[in-house]
C-alpha positions in Angstrom: 41.2 -41.1 -41.7 44.0 -38.3 -42.6 44.4 -37.2 -46.6 48.1 -36.7 -47.8 48.9 -33.2 -49.3 50.1 -33.7 -52.7 53.4 -31.0 -52.2 54.5 -32.7 -48.6 54.1 -34.6 -46.1 51.4 -32.9 -44.0 48.7 -34.9 -43.1 45.1 -33.6 -42.9 42.0 -34.9 -40.5 39.1 -36.2 -42.5 36.9 -33.7 -40.7 38.7 -31.0 -42.0 39.4 -32.5 -45.9 35.3 -32.1 -45.7 35.1 -28.7 -45.0 37.7 -27.5 -47.6 34.7 -27.7 -50.3 32.7 -25.8 -48.1 35.6 -22.9 -47.6 35.9 -23.3 -51.5 32.6 -22.5 -52.3 32.5 -19.7 -50.0 35.6 -17.9 -51.4 34.3 -18.3 -55.2 31.0 -16.4 -54.1 32.8 -13.6 -52.8 35.0 -13.4 -56.1 31.6 -13.7 -57.5 31.0 -10.4 -55.5 34.4 -8.5 -56.4 35.7 -9.2 -53.1 39.8 -9.6 -53.1 40.4 -10.5 -49.2 38.5 -11.6 -46.8 38.7 -11.9 -42.5 38.7 -15.2 -41.1 35.2 -13.8 -39.5 34.0 -13.2 -42.6 34.9 -16.8 -44.2 33.7 -18.6 -41.1 30.4 -17.0 -41.2 29.9 -17.9 -44.8 30.6 -21.3 -44.0 29.3 -22.0 -40.9 31.6 -22.8 -39.1 33.6 -20.7 -36.0 36.6 -18.7 -37.1 39.1 -20.7 -34.8 38.1 -24.2 -36.4 38.6 -22.0 -39.6 42.1 -20.7 -39.4 42.9 -24.4 -37.7 41.6 -25.8 -40.8 43.8 -23.4 -43.4 46.8 -24.0 -41.6 47.4 -27.5 -42.6 47.7 -25.7 -46.5 50.2 -23.4 -44.8 47.8 -20.7 -45.2 47.6 -17.9 -42.0 46.5 -15.1 -43.8 47.9 -11.4 -43.0 47.2 -10.2 -39.6 45.2 -6.8 -40.6 44.2 -8.0 -43.9 43.1 -11.2 -43.6 43.1 -13.7 -46.4 43.6 -13.1 -50.4 40.5 -14.5 -51.8 41.7 -15.6 -55.1 45.2 -17.1 -53.6 43.2 -19.0 -51.1 40.7 -20.5 -53.4 43.9 -21.9 -55.9 45.4 -23.2 -52.5 42.5 -25.2 -51.4 41.5 -25.9 -55.4 44.9 -27.8 -55.7 44.9 -29.3 -52.1 41.6 -31.3 -53.2 42.3 -31.7 -56.8 40.0 -29.5 -58.7 42.3 -27.6 -60.6 41.9 -29.9 -63.2 38.3 -31.7 -65.1 38.0 -34.9 -63.4 36.1 -37.3 -65.7 32.7 -39.0 -64.1 30.4 -41.8 -65.9 26.9 -41.8 -63.5 25.2 -45.1 -63.6 21.3 -45.0 -63.0 19.8 -42.4 -65.7 16.3 -42.1 -63.3 15.0 -39.4 -62.0 17.8 -38.5 -59.4 20.7 -39.8 -62.6 18.7 -37.3 -64.8 19.0 -34.5 -61.7 22.5 -35.2 -61.6 23.1 -35.2 -65.2 21.8 -31.6 -65.6 23.5 -30.1 -62.5 25.5 -27.1 -63.7 27.6 -27.3 -60.7 30.1 -30.6 -61.6 31.5 -28.7 -64.4 31.8 -25.6 -62.6 33.7 -27.1 -59.8 36.1 -29.5 -61.9 34.4 -32.2 -62.7 33.1 -33.2 -66.0 30.4 -36.0 -66.8 32.0 -38.0 -69.8 28.7 -41.0 -69.8 25.7 -41.9 -68.5 24.7 -45.2 -68.6 21.7 -47.7 -67.9 20.8 -50.9 -67.9 17.4 -50.3 -69.2 17.9 -51.0 -73.3 14.6 -48.9 -73.4 17.0 -45.9 -72.5 19.2 -46.5 -75.0 19.6 -43.1 -77.0 17.9 -41.0 -75.0 19.7 -37.7 -74.6 20.0 -36.1 -71.5 21.8 -33.1 -70.6 23.4 -33.5 -74.4 24.8 -36.8 -73.7 23.3 -39.8 -75.5 22.5 -42.5 -72.6 24.6 -45.4 -73.3 24.4 -49.1 -72.5 26.1 -50.2 -69.1 28.0 -53.0 -70.9 30.1 -49.9 -72.4 31.6 -48.9 -69.0 34.7 -50.2 -70.0 35.6 -49.0 -73.3 34.4 -45.5 -71.9 36.6 -45.3 -68.6 39.8 -46.1 -70.7 38.8 -43.7 -73.3 38.3 -41.0 -70.9 40.3 -42.3 -67.9 37.7 -42.0 -65.8 38.3 -42.8 -61.9 35.3 -41.1 -60.6 31.7 -42.7 -61.1 28.5 -41.9 -59.6 25.5 -44.8 -58.7 22.5 -43.6 -58.6 20.7 -46.7 -59.5 18.1 -48.9 -57.0 19.6 -50.7 -54.2 19.4 -54.1 -55.7 21.5 -52.9 -58.3 24.1 -51.1 -57.1 26.9 -53.8 -55.6 27.2 -55.2 -59.1 27.8 -51.3 -60.6 29.9 -51.2 -58.0 31.7 -54.1 -59.3 31.5 -53.5 -62.5 33.0 -50.1 -62.0 35.6 -51.4 -59.3 36.8 -54.0 -62.4 37.6 -51.9 -64.7 39.7 -48.9 -62.9 37.6 -46.7 -61.0 39.4 -46.1 -57.7 36.1 -43.7 -56.1 32.4 -44.1 -55.9 29.7 -41.4 -55.2 27.0 -44.2 -54.0 23.3 -42.3 -53.8 21.9 -46.0 -53.5 20.3 -46.9 -50.2 22.7 -49.6 -49.3 26.5 -50.4 -47.9 28.8 -51.2 -50.6 31.6 -53.7 -50.2 34.9 -52.5 -51.9 38.4 -53.4 -52.0 40.9 -51.5 -50.2 42.3 -48.3 -52.1 38.7 -48.2 -53.8 36.8 -44.7 -52.0 33.2 -44.4 -51.4 31.2 -42.1 -50.5 27.5 -42.8 -49.7 24.9 -39.9 -50.1 21.5 -41.3 -48.5 18.6 -38.6 -48.9 16.3 -40.4 -47.0 18.5 -40.4 -43.8 19.6 -36.7 -43.2 15.8 -36.0 -43.7 15.1 -38.6 -40.5 18.0 -36.9 -39.4 16.3 -33.8 -39.2 12.8 -35.3 -38.1 14.6 -36.0 -35.0 15.5 -32.2 -34.4 12.5 -31.2 -35.0 11.0 -33.9 -32.6 13.3 -32.7 -30.0 11.9 -28.9 -30.6 8.2 -30.0 -29.9 9.5 -31.9 -27.2 11.7 -29.1 -25.1 8.7 -26.5 -24.8 6.4 -29.1 -23.9 8.6 -30.2 -21.0 9.1 -26.8 -19.6 5.4 -25.9 -19.7 5.3 -29.2 -17.4 7.6 -28.1 -15.0 
């Protein structure tokens, strides 16, 4: 799977696309510290990748840096931000305002990375008019008018698994074409609709696997 750049016919591998926000975060940290240029090695260390992979990734943007100088931090930030579409605000709706929905609504990183939460929706009538992060929680039935009013194309699902597919269906029916799904279930969506799944329990299970491997390895060495 590849991503197409806005200004050329270059295709960028999906793995590279996934790393570009990491590079952008590292560059933002450099800029906040007053750093104006950085080497590929410095940026790679900050992003947690090797420098060869970093240079390959950035070559897809046509950015090779300057030998002996490195990368211009502000210019490279702009290049990456433009490539991944965060040089302007993207309106976002969050559906499901339980504990996770509250946390997402209060996450300040959305705004600083080009995403503006315009509405918080929930099917529970007892949550109506509750205020979270400065926004009134509205009925999920308002999704049609909200999407139309704010030209929303990105939706976040933070509902229980049993409700997630119905929420996704309504999102798609009202014109949302990209979904970030926190519900522990696989969504079925039409072609042309992108879904990114975040399952915190799976990530913890992966960490548990690696922890178990660490404990097994010394035991094996002792027995040999």
